[in-house]
C-alpha positions, -999 to 999 in steps of 0.1 A, spaced: -192 28 211 -219 53 223 -247 44 247 -272 50 219 -254 26 195 -251 0 223 -288 4 231 -298 2 194 -277 -30 191 -293 -45 221 -328 -36 209 -321 -51 175 -307 -83 190 -337 -86 214 -360 -77 185 -350 -106 164 -357 -131 191 -379 -160 185 -393 -146 153 -393 -180 136 -418 -193 161 -444 -170 147 -442 -183 112 -469 -210 119 -495 -182 119 -492 -177 81 -506 -203 59 -505 -210 22 -532 -229 2 -531 -237 -34 -562 -243 -55 -565 -244 -92 -529 -232 -96 -534 -201 -74 -517 -199 -41 -534 -178 -14 -516 -167 17 -535 -159 49 -525 -146 83 -539 -159 116 -555 -128 131 -555 -141 166 -517 -144 165 -513 -109 151 -537 -96 178 -517 -113 206 -485 -96 195 -500 -62 186 -519 -61 219 -486 -68 238 -468 -40 219 -497 -16 227 -497 -27 264 -460 -22 267 -460 12 251 -491 22 272 -472 12 304 -443 35 294 -465 64 281 -486 65 312 -458 61 337 -452 93 357 -415 83 362 -411 80 324 -430 112 317 -409 130 342 -378 120 323 -390 125 287 -411 157 293 -446 167 283 -439 173 246 -424 139 241 -451 123 262 -477 139 239 -458 126 208 -457 92 224 -495 93 231 -501 101 194 -479 72 183 -498 50 208 -531 61 193 -520 48 159 -511 14 174 -545 14 193 -563 20 160 -546 -10 144 -552 -32 175 -589 -23 173 -590 -32 136 -573 -65 142 -596 -73 172 -626 -66 150 -616 -95 127 -604 -118 154 -609 -156 151 -605 -154 114 -578 -150 87 -571 -121 65 -551 -117 32 -514 -113 34 -519 -77 21 -542 -67 50 -520 -84 75 -489 -68 60 -506 -34 62 -514 -38 99 -479 -50 106 -462 -22 87 -483 4 106 -476 -10 140 -439 -16 132 -435 20 120 -452 35 150 -434 13 175 -401 21 160 -409 58 162 -417 53 199 -385 34 205 -365 60 187 -380 87 209 -374 68 241 -339 57 233 -326 93 236 -335 90 273 -325 54 278 -298 61 304 -324 81 325 -353 57 323 -362 32 350 -346 -2 343 -380 -18 339 -390 7 313 -358 -1 294 -367 -38 296 -402 -31 283 -387 -12 254 -365 -41 246 -395 -65 249 -416 -44 225 -386 -44 201 -384 -81 204 -419 -85 192 -414 -65 160 -396 -93 141 -422 -118 153 -448 -96 136 -427 -95 104 -424 -133 105 -462 -136 106 -461 -125 70 -429 -144 62 -408 -112 59 -380 -125 82 -368 -157 98 -344 -149 125 -333 -168 157 -327 -147 188 -323 -149 226 -359 -137 237 -390 -155 225 -422 -136 217 -437 -153 248 -409 -141 270 -413 -106 256 -450 -106 262 -444 -118 298 -420 -89 304 -446 -64 291 -474 -80 312 -453 -75 343 -453 -37 336 -434 -11 353 
């Protein structure tokens, strides 16, 4: 098994962790025969902000930039810009709920961007500082939790969203 395959497997396993705990952030109400699903924006903001913080730690680390090079660092910065835009949009509607469609759009954008960043970084996994690798795994762990907010997945894993957020908060 290659290092890349092993790393991807570890990231996927870590990524599935604790996703079921996020499900409470999505609610369904029925009125007049119509069911409306809403997503708790504060919960989305918490997870998206942690993903952004983790990737910012990595993208601004001189140790990481020294390993991945200037071109990849620029690509990572562009990816981070996409996530930052979503974070700002989510923050602008904080303390409320949004439709499942809006929440799903945010989540799909962040998930796609974060997966692109992880894909870029995994090529350098064996050269990165161990804390950077741990933050990558923590970011990956939060992706299924985001999906669960819209009911897309329901998986049980070894790292909870709270644990992943704590790892990211510790930084490099």
